[in-house]
Every structure is written in structure tokens, then in C-alpha cells.
N, C-alpha and C positions, 0 to 999 in steps of 0.2 A: 484633574488628578494629581495627588500630591506626589512628590519626588522622594525617594528612598532616602537621599541624603541631599548633596547640594544641587541636583539637577544636572541635566545634560550639557547646557550652557559652561558652567564651571569646570565640571569635567571634562569636557571637550577641549578646552583652552588650556594655556599654560598656568600650571601650579606645580607645588612640589607632589607629583606623581610618579609611580614606578611604570613602565612600560610605554609603548608607542601606540595604543589602541583599547578600545574597551573589551575588556575581558567577558566572554561570553557566559554568563551565569542563567542561561535559560533553554537553550536548543537541547534537544536529545538527539540520537542517532535514530533516524527513521528507518527502519529495516525494509518495511515492503516498499515504502517511497523511493530507496534506494536500490532496490532489486527490481523495480518495475519501470523507473525512469531512465531506462537505459538498456540497450541491446533488445532483445527478441520482445521482451514485454512493452516496449515503447513503440506505440502504433499511431504513425502521423498521418493524418488524413487530410485531403484538400479542401473539404466543408461538405455541404449539404444539409436538409432540412434535419436529419437525423443521423445518428450512426448505425450503419446497417451492417450485420455481422451474418454472412452465408452459413447455414447450417446443413451438414447431411445427416439426417435423423433415421433412417429406414434402409432395410435391404431391398433388392430387388426381388420381388416376391414371384417372378416368372421362372426363377430358376428351378428345374424340377427333373427328375429321371424320366425317361421315355423308352418307348419300344417301338423300332422299325419306322413305320409311317405315322405313327400318333402324333397329333397336332402338338406344338408347343404353345403356350400362351402367348399372347401378343399384347395383352394389355400395358398399358402405360402407369404404372405405379408412381405415387407421388413420393420421392425419397429426398429432395431438397426444400428447403424453407429459409427463413432469415429471423434472426430477433432484431428488435429495433430497440436503441438507446437514445434518449434526449441529450442534446449537449447541455452541459452546464457551465456557468460562467462564475469565476471567482476573482476579485479585485481588491486592491488595496491601495493607499495612497501616502505619501510622505510630504510634508512642507518644510521649508527652508526660509526664513525671514531675510531680507538684506542685512537689518542688523545681526543675526546670527552670522551670517556669511562674511560679513567684514570683520568681526570678532574673531573669526575662526580663520585667520588667514596670518601669512608672514611669520616672525619669530614666535608669535604668541600659539601657534598650532600646535598641539600635541598629536591629534590625529585629525585625519579631514571628515568632517561632522557630515557633511553632503554624501560622500561615498558610505560611510559608515550607516546613515538612515536609509539609504538604498539598499546595502547589504541586510540591514534588520528587515526591511520589508520583505525582501525574496526569503528570508529565514521565516518571517511570519507567514508567509504563503505557504511555503513547505509544512510547516506545522499545521496550518489549517487543512491542508489537504490531506495529510497523514491521518488527522483526527477524523476526517470525513470517510476515509478508506476502510476505517474499521466500524464505521457506523451502521444503523439500520437505514433502510430507504425513508425519505421524506423528511428528512431534517431541513431546517431553516424554511418551512413550509414548502417543502418539495424543492428547492434550488440547489441543494447540495448535492455533489456527486455521489453516486452508487457507493456501497460499502461492503465490508466482509459479511458484516450479519445479516445481510439481504441477499448477496451473491452465493455464500458459502453458510448456508443457514442451518440453524440447529433442527429447524423443523421443514426440512427441504420438500415435503408432499403439498405444503402449502404455498399461497403467494403468488404473483406474477412478476416474473423477471425477464427483463428485454422483452415485454410484450407477450409472453408464453406463460400461460398458467400452468402451474408446476402440478396442480392438482389433476389435470388432465392429460398431461405429457410427461411420461416418466424419464423421457431422454433427456429432459433439462433439468433434472434434479441432481444436485450435489450429493456425496456421501456424508455419513455422519454415523457416529457410534459413540457411546457412553464412556466416561473415563472415571466414574464414581468407583471410591475405595469399597473393598468387600471388608477388611479388618483393619488395614493401617493405611496410613496416607500415602497415596499413589503407586498401591500395589497392584493396580491394573492400568497404570498408565502405559508401560512399553505393549502389553499386549494389544491394548485400544490403537495405539500408535501404529503397530504392525497390521491391525486390521485395516484402518484407514490409507496406510500407504499402498497396500495392494489392492483395495477397492479402488483407488485412484489410478492403479497403474494399469495399462493396456498390454496385460501379460506378463511374463518374466524377462522378455528381452526387448520391449519396445519403450514407450513412453513412461516415465515415473515421476513421481514429484521431485521438485530438485531443491525446493526451500519450504521451511515451516517456521511459524512464529507463534508464539504464546506470550503469557505474562511471566514476569520476572519470579513470581511464587513457583509457577510450574516448572518454569526453565530451572530453577534451583532444585526443585523435588527431583526432576530428571536428572541432573547432575549427581544428587545424591545416591541415585540407583545404581551408578557405575561404579567400577572397581577403583579403588584409590590408587591416584597416580602420583608417587613422591620420588623424585629423582634427586640424587646428591652427585653433582658433577666435580665440586671440589669441596674445600673446607669451608668455604665462604657461601656459595650458592646452594640452594635447593629449590625443589618445584612440589608444592603441595596441592595441586589442583590443575584442571584443564583450563586452558585458555578458551575464551568466549568464541573467539573467531575461528577456531576447530572443532568446536562442539559440533556432532553431526548425528543423525538417526537414519540408519539404512542410506547413507551417503547424502541424504538431504541436509543442508547448510542449516541448522538450526539456531534462531535467536529469539529474542524477546523484545518486546515494544511497550513502553509504557501505556499507550492507547489502546492497546488489546483488552478486549473484553474479559472480565474475569473468569477463569476456568475454562477458557476455549484455547484449543491447540489446532493451528489452521495449515493445512497442506496445500502447496499450488506448485505451479509450473508456469513460468511467463510464456511458454508456448500457448497456454490455454486460458490464462488470466492477463488481461491486456489494460495498460493505462492509454487509452485512446486520446489524441489532442489533436487539434487544428494547427496544421502546419503554419507558422507565422504568427500563432497567437498563444503559445506557450512562455509562461512568465514575460510577456512582453513589455516593455517599459514604454510608455508614450512619452512625447514633447513635453518639456515644460510649459506650465498654464500659468499664466499671470493674471490673477483678478484685477478688474478695474480699479478698485477701490482698496486695494492693499500692496504694500511693497513685499512681496513674496512670491516665492515660485512653488508649483504644485507640480509632483509627478505621480503618475498612476501606472500601476504594474497590473495587467489583465490575463487571466489564463482562461482558455476554454478547452475543457476535458470532460472525460468521465471513465469510470473504471467499467469494463465490459468482460464477458467470457464467451469465449466460440466454442467450449465444451465443457458443460458444468458437470459432466459425470467424471472429469479428471481432477476436480476440486473435491477437498473434504475438510471436515473438522471433528476432532474429538472434543466433545462439549461435558459440562458438568463435571470437571475434574476435581475431585476430592483427595 
């Protein structure tokens, strides 16, 4: 693969350069990766053949009114089951030769090439995972982790998710509505967002979506619907727009992601959407491997995980936004 300029050997060693490390020209802010890879959304598991998520899917049908000595039903209704999700593996490698390592040492070192390649590999893994988390099911011949387009589907009455056929079991369907315009761009966006937010909520005082993510186009369309915010605190400073990190919709922290599918706005809560990972196998870097016929070291980073839901009814998408 051709190098953009002088290549990483020269760039990493002492030349007339500014700075102490390579400037990041690639990585984005991965919103869902950031919100799910910590806290309640980060589900560490000890192992197993697959990821089993317990589900309560029905009410007890024996509850009824009765009179005096009238018998009360004693049948045993099925109210629990589980969804089953396959483990997915993601891995990558970096290599550094003895020649590169020797050149990148002592006074000639501008930045640590070995550490920088390791960090690049970790960033590349994050990027790959974030891309798959927005995908449909079955990527890379079924080896990719599950994605929003499958779990929070724009056609929630079809497909099998976590081993459960959504055509047969309505409790396992996510919420969905259209955000298509009526007369002008984004004129139905807020109404559609309110509908999905309420559909995903468990009443008015219980669980609600805590985050939402969309494309930059829709994000800017939503911001354009808000009242202008212009502040002048002194003669030199002024504020002519909302800061991205404080933009919210009904309390959900709203952001955009460059990997998000066009025209979709997803609502979720880490309580119900989990990034499940195998403990000890989350971005795990293995030992250096030295080939028998090369003077170089190879390092591998491996991740074992999948995106899962324990309550699909609390997830939703506004689709076909125009």
C-alpha cells in the first residue's frame, strides 16, 4: 500500500517535524461505542457456548376475580424464556521489525513507534466494532457482531433476533415510526421523536431512553428546529448556536455518528441494550510472537463480544427521515 508521503519509518524518527507524536487524522468520536463500553451497558460474562439473556415475556394468567369458594386457577403459565446470542470474535495485528525498532530508539526517536502502532490497532478495533454496531445482521459471512439495523429494525415485525422470531412474538419487537416530511424538511421530526420516546418508555415515571443517535444531517436538521440561542456576555465573546455535548431531546443525550445509517434516529437505554463481552477477552493484547524466519515481533489484539438486548420494546427508531 503506498504511503501518503514519506511513510511511517521516517515520520516516526527524528526529522524537522513539529510535535511529539502522530496527529490523529482518522478516528471519529464513536458515540454508541462510548456509551455502551462503560457503566450499565457494558456486560461482562465469564463464558459459555453462547450469550443467554433471560426474558420475562408474559403476565401470570391465573390472576382473576372470584366469589367465595369458587376455585382459583392453578395452571402454571409460561412467563419466562431467554434469547440466545452467538459470541463474535474480532482481532487484528501489528508488526514491528528489529530494523524499525533499532531506528526508532535513542536521540533519533520523535515518538515511540511500537506504542503508537499498538494504540492505532486499538483505535482500529474500536472503529471496526462501531461500524458493525450500526450494521445489519450477517456481515462478513455472519462473523460480525450484531448491529442496530438488526436489533432496532426499521421493519420490527420480521426477522429473527437473538433466536426469537419477531413475526411470531410481538414482545420481542422494537418500536418504529416514520420521520418522512409532509411539506418541508424535518417538519415531522420532533413529533416522530416524541412518539418513539414515549413508545420506548415504561409509562411516565419509569424507564425512558437515555441516549439517541442519528446522522449529522438529521442532527443539524433537529438543531435547526430549535429556538436560536445567541448570547453576548461582553464586547468580545458571543454564542450563536448550541454546543453538541448539551443538545438533548426530552432528556436524552443526542449525538450523531458518521457510521449511522442515513435517515435513521435511534433511541436506546444501556439498561436494555448491552455490549456483552467475555471477561478477560476485551481488547486483549497477546504476547509478542516472533516468526522463525523473520527478525520481527507480531502482536495480536482480540475481542470476544456481541451487541444484545434484554428488552427490545424499550428500543426504537425513527426511520426514513427527510
